[in-house]
C-alpha positions as CSV (number, residue, x, y, z in Angstrom):
1,M,-0.9,-10.0,8.1
2,I,1.0,-6.8,10.5
3,R,4.5,-8.5,11.3
4,T,5.5,-6.1,14.5
5,L,8.0,-6.0,17.2
6,V,8.6,-5.5,20.6
7,A,11.8,-3.8,21.6
8,D,12.8,-2.4,25.6
9,D,14.5,-3.7,28.0
10,D,12.1,-3.9,30.8
11,G,10.9,-8.0,30.3
12,L,7.5,-7.0,31.5
13,V,6.8,-4.4,28.9
14,R,8.1,-6.9,26.8
15,L,5.5,-9.2,27.8
16,A,2.4,-6.5,27.9
17,L,2.8,-5.6,24.5
18,T,2.9,-8.6,22.8
19,D,-0.1,-9.8,25.1
20,I,-1.7,-6.8,23.5
21,L,-0.3,-7.0,20.7
22,G,-1.0,-11.1,20.0
23,D,-4.6,-10.8,20.6
24,S,-5.0,-8.4,18.3
25,P,-6.5,-10.3,15.0
26,G,-4.3,-9.4,11.6
27,I,-1.3,-8.4,14.1
28,T,1.4,-10.9,14.9
29,V,5.2,-10.5,16.6
30,V,7.3,-11.9,15.4
31,A,10.1,-10.9,16.9
32,E,11.7,-8.9,20.9
33,A,14.6,-7.7,21.7
34,A,15.8,-5.9,24.7
35,D,17.4,-2.9,23.4
36,G,18.3,-0.7,20.4
37,A,21.0,-2.4,18.5
38,E,19.3,-6.3,18.7
39,A,16.0,-4.5,17.1
40,V,17.7,-4.0,14.2
41,E,19.4,-6.9,14.3
42,L,16.2,-8.5,14.6
43,A,14.3,-6.4,11.9
44,R,17.3,-7.5,9.5
45,A,16.1,-11.5,10.2
46,H,12.6,-10.7,10.1
47,R,10.3,-9.2,8.3
48,V,9.4,-6.3,9.9
49,D,6.1,-4.1,9.3
50,V,6.0,-2.3,12.1
51,A,8.4,-1.8,15.6
52,L,7.6,0.0,19.0
53,M,10.4,1.3,20.1
54,D,11.1,2.1,24.0
55,I,13.2,5.3,24.0
56,R,15.6,5.0,27.0
57,M,17.2,1.5,25.8
58,P,21.4,0.3,26.9
59,R,23.9,-0.4,24.3
60,L,21.9,1.5,21.3
61,D,18.9,3.8,22.8
62,G,15.4,3.8,20.6
63,I,16.4,6.9,18.8
64,A,19.9,6.2,17.1
65,A,18.1,2.5,16.4
66,T,15.2,3.7,14.8
67,E,17.2,5.8,12.3
68,R,18.8,2.7,12.0
69,L,15.9,1.0,10.8
70,R,14.6,3.3,8.8
71,R,17.9,3.2,6.7
72,L,17.0,-0.4,5.9
73,P,16.5,-1.5,2.3
74,H,12.3,-2.9,4.0
75,P,12.4,0.0,6.4
76,P,9.6,-1.0,9.6
77,E,7.7,1.7,10.5
78,V,8.2,2.6,13.7
79,V,6.2,3.2,16.7
80,V,7.8,5.3,20.1
81,L,6.6,4.6,23.1
82,T,8.0,7.0,26.0
83,T,6.9,8.0,29.7
84,F,7.5,11.3,28.6
85,D,5.0,13.5,26.2
86,L,7.2,16.4,26.0
87,D,10.5,15.1,26.2
88,Q,13.3,16.0,23.3
89,Y,14.1,12.3,22.7
90,V,10.2,11.9,21.5
91,Y,11.5,14.9,19.0
92,D,14.7,13.4,17.6
93,A,13.4,10.2,17.4
94,L,10.4,11.8,14.7
95,T,13.2,13.8,13.1
96,A,14.6,10.2,12.6
97,G,11.9,8.3,11.1
98,A,9.9,7.2,13.5
99,A,5.8,7.4,12.5
100,G,4.6,8.6,15.7
101,F,5.1,8.2,19.3
102,L,2.0,6.9,22.3
103,L,2.9,7.1,26.3
104,K,3.6,3.7,27.7
105,D,-0.3,4.4,30.6
106,T,-1.9,4.5,26.4
107,D,-5.0,2.4,26.2
108,P,-4.2,-1.1,24.9
109,A,-7.2,0.0,22.4
110,E,-5.2,2.8,20.8
111,I,-1.7,1.1,20.8
112,I,-3.3,-1.5,18.8
113,R,-4.8,0.9,16.2
114,A,-2.0,2.9,16.3
115,V,-0.1,-0.7,14.5
116,R,-2.5,-0.3,12.7
117,V,-2.3,3.2,10.6
118,V,0.9,3.5,10.6
119,A,1.4,-0.3,9.1
120,E,-1.2,2.1,6.4
121,G,1.8,4.6,6.2
122,Q,-0.2,7.2,8.6
123,A,1.1,8.9,11.5
124,M,0.0,8.2,15.0
125,L,0.5,10.7,17.7
126,H,-0.6,11.2,21.1
127,P,-2.9,13.7,20.8
128,T,-2.5,16.2,24.2
129,A,1.1,16.2,23.4
130,A,1.6,15.9,19.4
131,R,1.6,19.5,18.5
132,R,2.9,20.9,21.9
133,L,6.0,19.0,20.7
134,I,6.3,20.2,17.0
135,D,5.2,23.9,18.2
136,R,8.1,23.3,21.3
137,Y,10.8,22.7,18.9
138,H,10.2,25.0,16.2
139,R,9.2,28.2,17.8
140,T,11.7,29.9,16.2
141,A,10.2,28.6,12.3
142,T,7.9,31.6,12.3
143,H,10.0,33.1,8.8
144,G,11.0,29.2,7.8
145,T,14.4,27.8,7.7
146,P,15.8,28.4,4.4
147,E,16.1,24.8,3.6
148,A,13.0,24.0,4.9
149,R,11.3,26.8,2.6
150,A,13.7,25.7,-0.7
151,R,11.9,21.9,-0.3
152,V,9.0,23.7,0.4
153,A,8.7,25.8,-3.0
154,R,9.2,22.6,-5.2
155,L,5.7,21.7,-4.2
156,T,2.3,22.9,-6.4
157,P,0.2,25.3,-5.3
158,R,-2.5,22.5,-4.5
159,E,0.3,20.0,-2.7
160,T,0.7,23.2,0.1
161,E,-2.6,23.1,0.9
162,V,-2.7,19.1,1.3
163,L,1.1,19.3,3.2
164,A,-0.9,22.8,5.8
165,L,-3.6,19.8,6.1
166,L,-1.0,17.0,7.3
167,A,0.8,19.2,9.4
168,D,-1.8,20.1,11.3
169,G,-2.4,16.3,11.7
170,A,-5.2,16.0,9.3
171,S,-5.9,12.1,8.0
172,N,-6.3,11.4,4.5
173,A,-9.9,11.5,4.6
174,E,-9.7,14.5,6.3
175,I,-7.5,16.5,3.9
176,A,-10.0,15.2,0.9
177,G,-13.0,16.3,3.0
178,A,-11.2,20.0,3.3
179,L,-10.3,20.7,-0.1
180,A,-13.2,18.1,-2.3
181,M,-11.3,15.3,-3.3
182,R,-10.9,11.9,-3.7
183,E,-9.0,9.7,-1.1
184,S,-6.6,8.6,-2.8
185,T,-6.0,11.9,-4.7
186,V,-4.6,12.5,-1.5
187,K,-2.8,9.6,-1.5
188,A,-1.1,10.6,-4.6
189,H,0.1,14.3,-3.6
190,V,0.7,12.8,0.1
191,S,3.7,10.2,-2.0
192,R,4.3,13.4,-4.7
193,I,4.7,15.6,-1.3
194,L,7.8,13.3,0.6
195,A,9.0,12.3,-2.7
196,A,10.1,16.2,-3.0
197,L,10.6,17.5,0.8
198,E,13.1,14.4,0.7
199,V,11.6,12.5,3.5
200,G,10.2,9.6,5.0
201,N,6.9,9.9,6.4
202,R,4.6,12.2,7.2
203,V,5.7,13.4,10.5
204,Q,9.2,14.3,9.4
205,A,6.4,16.3,6.3
206,A,4.5,17.8,9.5
207,L,8.6,18.9,10.8
208,C,9.6,20.5,7.3
209,A,6.2,22.1,6.9
210,R,6.6,24.4,10.1
211,E,10.2,24.7,9.6
212,A,9.5,26.2,6.3
213,G,6.2,28.4,8.2
214,V,3.8,26.5,5.8
215,A,1.9,25.0,9.2
216,G,-0.1,27.3,11.8
């Protein structure tokens, strides 16, 4: 069972998301929060696997809340929900540790899929906005930043190939097909890549890859 938390200052949005998730087999909503501070408090009190997080909330916004959630001893994966597909707040949330983002008008089936995908340790970004969002804030990174280049230099050539595909949004299955390896081998490579880059999830690894000039 995937245990979820819904954080949004709009009561109607919380109700709608709770209904969507609650009707899906294998998913349960264990907590609802009206702001980021409450979300962090509830995540400490309940075991949470995935948090759906609004960006703009009182007391503590979704970006700061995401960063605090990801620092917990047992951090939940975070999917950011926003009205704006190119909002810099979303980029900031991804660098804070969110596993992805969706627009609030996303089809309910895609919201459910996002919860399942990030619960498995993969990323779920809005398809039309993901690349534009990352590219917009990394256009100056063609030659790479020294820190990002130093981190990527820790990888083996094979891991660098995996990272490049991961940064372009490929799933583990797609990476396995492209590089003619087993999906279990890809998962092992991804785990080592995250450790070597000192990042918490695939999204942050993709951002590091782009900063280092690895991704296209």
